LOVEX-535917 format. One line per 10 residues: number of its first residue (from 0); for each residue x, y, z of C-alpha. Coordinates in Angstrom, 1 decimal, m for minus. Example, Ala and Ser with C-alpha at 12.3 -4.5 7.8 and 13.67 -1.06 7.14 Angstrom:
LOVEX-535917
0	12.3,m4.5,7.8 | 13.7,m1.1,7.1
This chain:
LOVEX-535917
0	m30.3,m42.0,28.3 | m31.7,m38.4,27.4 | m34.6,m38.5,24.9 | m34.1,m37.0,21.4 | m36.6,m34.5,20.6 | m38.4,m35.4,17.3 | m39.4,m32.6,14.8 | m43.6,m33.4,16.1 | m42.0,m32.7,19.9 | m40.7,m29.3,18.5
10	m43.4,m28.5,16.7 | m46.1,m28.9,19.7 | m43.3,m27.0,22.3 | m43.0,m24.2,19.6 | m46.8,m23.7,19.6 | m47.6,m23.7,23.3 | m48.5,m20.3,24.5 | m45.8,m20.1,27.6 | m43.4,m20.9,25.1 | m40.3,m18.0,24.5
20	m38.4,m18.4,21.6 | m34.7,m17.8,22.1 | m32.6,m17.9,18.9 | m28.8,m18.0,18.8 | m27.2,m15.0,19.7 | m24.2,m13.5,17.8 | m21.3,m13.3,20.1 | m20.3,m9.2,20.7 | m16.6,m10.6,21.4 | m16.8,m11.5,17.5
30	m19.1,m8.8,16.3 | m17.4,m5.8,17.8 | m13.5,m6.4,17.0 | m14.3,m6.9,13.5 | m16.6,m3.7,13.1 | m13.7,m1.9,15.0 | m10.8,m3.1,12.4 | m13.3,m2.6,9.4 | m13.8,0.8,10.7 | m10.2,1.8,11.0
40	m10.0,0.1,7.6 | m12.4,2.5,6.0 | m10.6,5.6,7.5 | m7.4,4.8,6.5 | m8.7,3.9,3.2 | m10.2,7.5,3.0 | m7.1,9.0,4.1 | m4.9,7.3,1.2 | m7.3,7.9,m1.0 | m7.2,11.8,m0.2
50	m3.2,12.0,m0.2 | m3.1,9.5,m3.5 | m5.6,12.0,m5.4 | m3.4,15.1,m3.9 | m0.3,13.4,m4.9 | m1.3,13.0,m8.3 | m2.7,16.3,m8.9 | 0.7,17.5,m7.6 | 3.1,15.2,m9.6 | 1.6,16.9,m12.9
60	3.9,19.3,m11.9 | 6.7,17.1,m11.8 | 6.3,15.7,m15.5 | 8.8,17.6,m18.0 | 7.0,18.1,m21.5 | 9.0,17.3,m25.1 | 9.3,19.3,m27.9 | 6.0,18.5,m28.9 | 4.3,19.5,m26.0 | 3.3,15.5,m24.5
70	4.6,14.7,m21.1 | 7.7,12.7,m20.6 | 6.3,8.9,m20.5 | 9.1,7.9,m18.2 | 9.0,10.6,m16.2 | 5.3,10.3,m16.0 | 5.1,6.7,m15.1 | 8.2,7.4,m12.0 | 6.3,10.1,m10.4 | 2.5,8.7,m10.9
80	3.4,5.1,m9.7 | 3.5,6.3,m5.7 | 0.0,8.1,m6.1 | m1.9,5.5,m8.1 | m0.6,3.0,m5.9 | m2.2,5.4,m2.8 | m5.3,5.7,m4.5 | m5.4,1.8,m5.5 | m5.1,1.2,m1.9 | m7.4,3.6,m0.6
90	m10.4,2.5,m2.7 | m9.5,m0.9,m1.6 | m9.6,0.1,1.9 | m12.6,2.1,1.7 | m14.4,m0.7,m0.4 | m13.4,m3.5,2.3 | m14.3,m1.1,5.3 | m17.4,m0.5,4.2 | m18.3,m3.9,3.1 | m17.2,m5.2,6.7
100	m18.7,m2.6,8.6 | m22.4,m2.3,7.0 | m22.1,m6.4,6.7 | m21.6,m6.7,10.4 | m24.1,m4.0,11.3 | m26.8,m5.5,8.9 | m25.8,m9.0,9.2 | m25.4,m9.1,5.2 | m24.1,m12.4,4.5 | m23.5,m11.6,0.8
110	m21.4,m8.5,1.8 | m19.4,m10.3,4.3 | m18.7,m13.0,2.0 | m17.7,m10.5,m0.5 | m15.3,m9.2,2.2 | m14.1,m12.9,3.2 | m13.0,m13.6,m0.4 | m11.7,m10.2,m1.3 | m9.5,m10.1,2.2 | m8.3,m13.6,1.4
120	m7.1,m12.8,m2.0 | m5.2,m9.6,m0.7 | m3.6,m11.7,1.8 | m2.4,m14.2,m1.2 | m1.3,m11.1,m2.8 | 0.5,m10.0,0.0 | 2.5,m13.2,0.3 | 3.3,m13.6,m3.2 | 4.4,m10.0,m3.9 | 7.8,m10.1,m2.2
130	8.6,m13.7,m3.7 | 7.6,m11.9,m7.1 | 9.9,m8.9,m6.1 | 12.9,m11.2,m5.2 | 12.3,m13.6,m8.7 | 11.9,m10.2,m10.7 | 14.8,m8.0,m9.1 | 16.9,m7.8,m12.1 | 14.0,m6.6,m14.2 | 13.0,m3.9,m11.5
140	16.3,m2.6,m11.0 | 16.5,m1.8,m14.8 | 13.3,m0.4,m14.9 | 14.5,1.9,m11.5 | 17.6,2.8,m13.3 | 15.8,3.5,m16.6 | 13.7,6.1,m14.7 | 16.4,7.6,m12.8 | 18.1,8.1,m16.2 | 15.3,10.1,m17.7
150	14.7,12.1,m14.7 | 18.4,13.2,m14.8 | 17.7,13.9,m18.5 | 15.1,16.5,m17.6 | 17.2,17.4,m14.4 | 16.7,21.2,m15.3 | 13.7,21.4,m17.0 | 11.5,21.6,m13.9 | 12.3,23.1,m10.5 | 10.1,20.7,m8.6
160	11.8,17.6,m10.3 | 15.3,19.0,m9.7 | 14.4,19.4,m6.0 | 12.8,15.9,m5.9 | 16.0,14.6,m7.1 | 18.3,16.6,m4.9 | 16.3,15.5,m1.8 | 16.8,11.5,m3.1 | 20.3,12.2,m3.5 | 21.0,13.9,m0.1
170	19.2,11.8,2.0 | 19.9,8.2,0.3 | 23.8,9.7,0.3 | 24.1,8.7,m3.5 | 24.2,9.9,m6.9 | 22.6,9.0,m10.5 | 20.9,5.7,m10.8 | 23.1,2.9,m11.3 | 25.9,5.1,m10.4 | 27.3,8.6,m10.4
180	28.5,8.4,m14.2 | 24.6,8.2,m15.3 | 24.7,12.4,m14.9 | 26.4,11.9,m18.5 | 22.9,11.7,m19.7 | 22.1,15.4,m18.4 | 23.0,18.3,m21.4 | 24.5,20.4,m18.6 | 26.7,18.0,m17.0 | 27.6,16.0,m20.0
190	31.4,16.4,m20.6 | 30.7,18.0,m23.9 | 28.9,20.5,m22.3 | 30.9,23.8,m22.5 | 29.4,25.2,m19.2 | 31.4,25.2,m16.0 | 29.0,22.2,m14.8 | 30.6,20.2,m17.4 | 31.8,16.6,m16.6 | 30.4,17.4,m13.0
200	27.4,16.3,m10.9 | 24.9,18.3,m8.7 | 25.6,19.6,m5.3 | 23.5,17.0,m3.7 | 25.8,14.1,m4.8 | 28.7,15.9,m2.7 | 29.8,14.0,0.8 | 30.0,17.7,2.0 | 27.8,20.5,0.3 | 27.5,23.4,2.5
210	30.4,26.0,3.5 | 29.2,28.1,6.6 | 25.8,26.8,6.3 | 25.3,27.8,2.9 | 25.0,25.2,m0.1 | 28.0,25.1,m2.2 | 26.4,24.4,m5.8 | 30.3,24.4,m7.0 | 31.4,21.5,m5.2 | 30.5,19.1,m7.9
220	32.1,20.7,m10.5 | 34.8,18.4,m12.8 | 34.0,15.5,m10.3 | 33.9,12.9,m13.3 | 36.7,14.0,m14.6 | 39.1,12.6,m11.6 | 39.8,8.8,m11.0 | 36.8,6.8,m9.2 | 39.3,7.0,m5.9 | 39.6,10.7,m6.1
230	35.9,11.0,m6.9 | 35.1,9.1,m3.5 | 36.6,11.5,m1.7 | 34.7,14.6,m3.1 | 31.0,12.8,m4.2 | 28.9,9.5,m3.1 | 29.8,7.6,m6.3 | 27.2,4.6,m5.8 | 23.7,4.5,m7.5 | 20.8,5.4,m5.9
240	19.2,2.1,m7.0 | 21.8,0.3,m5.2 | 21.1,2.3,m2.0 | 17.7,1.6,m1.9 | 18.3,m2.0,m2.3 | 21.3,m1.7,0.2 | 18.5,0.0,2.8 | 16.1,m2.6,2.1 | 18.5,m5.6,3.1 | 19.9,m3.6,6.3
250	16.5,m3.6,7.4 | 15.1,m6.6,6.0 | 14.2,m8.1,9.6 | 11.8,m5.0,10.0 | 10.0,m5.6,6.8 | 9.9,m9.2,7.5 | 8.3,m8.5,10.7 | 5.9,m5.7,9.5 | 4.7,m7.8,7.1 | 4.1,m11.2,9.0
260	2.6,m8.8,11.5 | 0.5,m7.6,8.9 | m0.4,m11.3,7.9 | m1.5,m12.5,11.2 | m3.8,m9.8,11.7 | m5.3,m10.1,8.5 | m5.5,m13.9,9.5 | m7.3,m12.9,12.3 | m9.7,m10.5,10.5 | m10.6,m13.3,8.2
270	m11.3,m15.5,10.9 | m13.6,m13.3,12.7 | m15.4,m12.7,9.8 | m15.7,m16.3,8.8 | m17.1,m16.9,12.6 | m19.6,m14.1,12.3 | m21.1,m15.4,9.0 | m21.3,m19.0,10.7 | m22.9,m17.1,13.7 | m25.2,m14.9,11.5
280	m26.4,m18.5,9.7 | m27.1,m20.1,12.7 | m29.5,m17.3,14.1 | m31.1,m17.3,10.6 | m31.7,m21.0,10.9 | m33.2,m21.0,14.1 | m35.8,m18.4,12.7 | m35.9,m20.6,9.5 | m36.8,m23.3,11.5 | m39.2,m21.7,13.9
290	m41.6,m20.7,10.7 | m41.3,m24.1,9.6 | m42.5,m25.4,12.9 | m45.2,m23.2,13.7 | m46.1,m21.4,10.3 | m45.4,m18.1,11.4 | m42.7,m15.6,12.8 | m42.1,m15.4,16.4 | m43.4,m12.2,18.3 | m40.8,m10.1,19.8
300	m40.3,m10.7,23.3 | m43.1,m13.0,23.5 | m44.5,m16.2,23.0 | m45.7,m17.6,19.7
């Protein structure tokens, strides 16, 4: 049976001149992949932060003002929402990437522990978010319809907002928020309006809105005076909120697959971070034990 080295035996061995101190080494297979992932996270965070700031500045142009000169709060929230999300995600990516990269290079346990806890919280929130979205889907639908109706009200107030709504309706093949009758909230398309657009919808609601390659802006005139069956032959009668929900349902497997893949990647990063922390602590423990045994630190590449 092999003999067990006692503390006194280890101390005597450490004091011998020929003894060369060889602490536990941190595996490059752990440090390098972890550093690369953190570096990519930092770069993506920088890009997302830059795009978010640019989008927030640009979205200010899409916020119609009231008669008092104040921004329409619902439109401001709707146009600012994606930009704010990009900014928050960018800041998180920037900070997390910085903590991981510097923590791995400097072997800083405080930064790595902060990264580990933050990444674990983000993973939990990422798993909880789809569940909350499903549970609160009715409330989310109401908010989306309300925001769309507010934007419809100010459709003619801002050229950029008008182009944005036309882009959404054209690409999603939809009209209005809940349905095409939401255009009743616009003063120009209201059925009590004396103009030619009365009881109509914008051209972007039309199934065929081009004639010989040119946009036919009259194609939606009077569309809401038709019966629902007749209207379906000329315009898209389904609302954009329902179109978005249908798009998510039709591509649900892709969303689930991408989300599951991201969760697995984050879990792998958490494992790498935990393993890196474990190895750094083992190295520090070797040096501390050597100091306790000999009363000094090992000289570089020489015996103590």
